[in-house]
C-alpha positions in Angstrom: 131.8 -64.9 25.0 130.8 -64.0 21.2 129.3 -68.0 20.7 126.9 -67.4 24.1 125.0 -63.7 22.9 124.0 -65.0 18.6 122.0 -67.8 20.6 119.7 -66.6 22.9 118.8 -63.7 20.2 117.6 -65.4 17.8 114.6 -67.8 20.0 112.3 -64.9 20.4 112.1 -63.8 16.8 109.1 -66.5 15.3 106.8 -66.8 18.4 104.4 -63.1 18.0 103.7 -64.4 14.1 100.8 -67.0 14.5 98.7 -65.0 17.2 97.9 -62.1 14.9 96.4 -64.0 12.1 93.1 -65.6 14.2 91.2 -62.1 14.4 90.5 -61.5 11.4 87.7 -64.6 11.0 85.5 -62.7 13.2 84.2 -59.9 10.7 82.9 -61.7 8.0 79.2 -63.2 9.1 77.9 -60.2 9.6 77.4 -58.9 5.8 76.0 -62.7 5.5 72.7 -61.9 7.9 72.3 -58.0 6.1 71.3 -60.7 2.8 68.4 -62.2 3.7 67.5 -59.2 5.1 66.8 -58.7 2.0 65.3 -60.9 0.9 62.4 -61.0 2.7 60.4 -58.3 0.9 61.1 -59.3 -3.0 59.0 -62.1 -1.9 56.6 -60.8 -0.8 56.0 -58.6 -4.0 55.3 -61.0 -6.0 51.5 -61.9 -4.9 50.8 -58.4 -5.2 51.2 -57.3 -8.3 48.9 -60.7 -8.7 46.0 -59.4 -7.6 47.0 -56.4 -9.1 46.7 -57.9 -12.4 43.4 -59.6 -11.2 41.7 -56.7 -10.7 42.8 -54.9 -14.1 41.4 -57.7 -15.2 37.6 -57.4 -14.2 36.5 -54.0 -14.9 36.4 -53.6 -18.8 33.6 -56.3 -17.9 31.3 -54.2 -15.7 32.0 -51.4 -18.4 31.3 -52.9 -21.7 27.1 -53.3 -20.5 26.3 -50.1 -20.4 27.3 -50.0 -23.9 25.2 -52.8 -25.3 22.4 -50.6 -26.0 19.1 -52.3 -27.7 18.8 -50.8 -31.3 15.5 -49.1 -31.5 14.2 -50.2 -34.9 10.3 -50.8 -35.7 9.2 -53.8 -34.7 7.4 -56.0 -38.0 4.1 -56.7 -37.7 2.7 -60.8 -37.3 0.2 -61.3 -39.5 -0.6 -64.7 -41.7 2.4 -66.8 -39.6 4.8 -63.9 -41.2 6.9 -61.4 -39.9 6.4 -58.0 -41.8 8.3 -54.8 -42.3 8.2 -52.1 -44.8 10.1 -52.6 -47.6 11.1 -48.8 -48.2 10.9 -45.3 -46.6 8.7 -42.9 -47.5 5.1 -41.3 -48.2 2.5 -43.7 -49.2 1.4 -41.9 -52.8 -0.9 -44.4 -53.9 -3.2 -46.7 -51.3 -4.8 -50.3 -52.7 -7.9 -50.1 -54.6 -8.9 -54.1 -55.9 -10.2 -52.9 -58.9 -7.5 -50.0 -60.5 -4.0 -50.5 -57.7 -3.2 -54.4 -56.5 -0.7 -52.6 -54.4 -0.1 -49.3 -52.8 3.1 -47.0 -54.6 6.1 -46.0 -52.7 7.7 -42.5 -53.1 11.9 -42.8 -53.4 14.6 -41.8 -54.6 16.5 -43.0 -57.8 18.9 -46.5 -56.4 17.3 -46.7 -53.1 17.5 -50.0 -51.8 14.2 -52.3 -51.3 14.4 -54.5 -48.8 13.1 -58.4 -48.6 8.9 -57.5 -46.6 10.1 -60.7 -44.7 11.5 -63.8 -45.5 11.1 -66.2 -48.1 12.8 -67.3 -51.5 12.3 -65.6 -54.8 10.5 -67.4 -57.1 10.9 -63.9 -59.3 13.5 -61.4 -60.8 13.1 -60.1 -64.2 11.1 -58.0 -66.6 7.7 -58.1 -65.0 3.9 -58.1 -66.9 3.6 -54.2 -69.2 3.5 -52.0 -66.5 5.3 -52.6 -63.5 8.9 -53.1 -64.8 12.0 -54.7 -63.3 10.2 -57.0 -60.5 10.8 -59.3 -57.8 8.6 -61.7 -56.0 9.2 -63.3 -52.8 7.0 -66.6 -51.6 7.8 -66.3 -48.0 5.0 -69.7 -47.5 2.4 -71.2 -49.1 -0.2 -68.3 -48.4 1.6 -65.5 -49.4 4.1 -64.0 -51.3 4.9 -60.7 -52.3 5.4 -58.1 -55.4 8.4 -55.5 -56.0 8.0 -53.7 -58.7 9.4 -50.7 -61.1 12.7 -51.5 -60.3 16.1 -49.4 -61.3 18.3 -52.7 -60.8 17.9 -56.1 -59.5 20.3 -57.8 -56.4 18.3 -61.2 -56.3 17.7 -64.2 -58.4 15.2 -67.2 -58.9 15.8 -69.5 -56.5 17.6 -67.2 -53.8 16.3 -67.6 -50.4 16.1 -63.8 -48.5 15.9 -62.9 -44.9 13.8 -59.4 -43.4 15.3 -56.6 -44.3 18.1 -57.8 -47.1 18.2 -55.4 -49.6 17.1 -57.1 -53.5 17.0 -54.2 -55.7 17.4 -50.7 -56.1 14.0 -48.0 -56.6 13.6 -47.1 -60.1 11.1 -45.6 -62.3 10.6 -48.3 -64.4 7.3 -48.4 -66.7 6.7 -45.9 -64.3 6.1 -41.9 -64.5 7.6 -41.5 -61.6 10.6 -42.9 -59.3 8.7 -45.4 -56.9 8.1 -49.1 -55.5 5.3 -50.7 -56.1 4.2 -53.3 -53.3 1.6 -55.6 -53.1 0.8 -59.0 -51.1 -0.8 -61.7 -52.0 -3.0 -64.3 -50.5 -2.9 -67.7 -52.5 -2.5 -65.9 -55.0 -5.3 -62.4 -54.4 -3.5 -59.4 -53.7 -5.0 -57.6 -50.2 -4.2 -54.7 -48.8 -0.2 -54.5 -47.6 -1.2 -51.8 -45.0 -3.3 -54.5 -43.1 -0.5 -56.4 -42.9 2.7 -53.6 -42.5 3.3 -52.2 -38.9 2.4 -48.6 -38.0 5.2 -46.4 -39.4 
């Protein structure tokens, strides 16, 4: 009778073990679906930021236009195919006179910059005839030249090309009783009244 009781006890134990493993495989697909939802809005933000950068790059363009304000500069006067401008700013203290004064005298300060009245080429830079001191002569074309005298310092050399408004010397009182610029315009070597060629102040 002892042998018959041990046999039925060992048989039912291994049967329930494989049944409990199967329901564990069901929950994993749920978190996989949630990760797909998060990736979609990330793709929509990229073109959105590109549009923002495009709008930012366009805004400086209209802002630059109002800043380009034209400068108020006295326009030159065209006479004899030459555009003339005042060589210095100052009071005319002596007018043109064919017999005694071959140009005009403009008062100013020592060291004040003297500008080329028109574009041309320097044909003389140095000590002029007695009474004119340090002098610069600029030829503008085959007809016209201009003279700048009584300078304290010369800034250009002979043969140098200058533009209208370029500094060519500094005002002084060389061979003069006061600081001033003696300015001449000549037509084929003959002095003429510079006031008729310069723009109205």
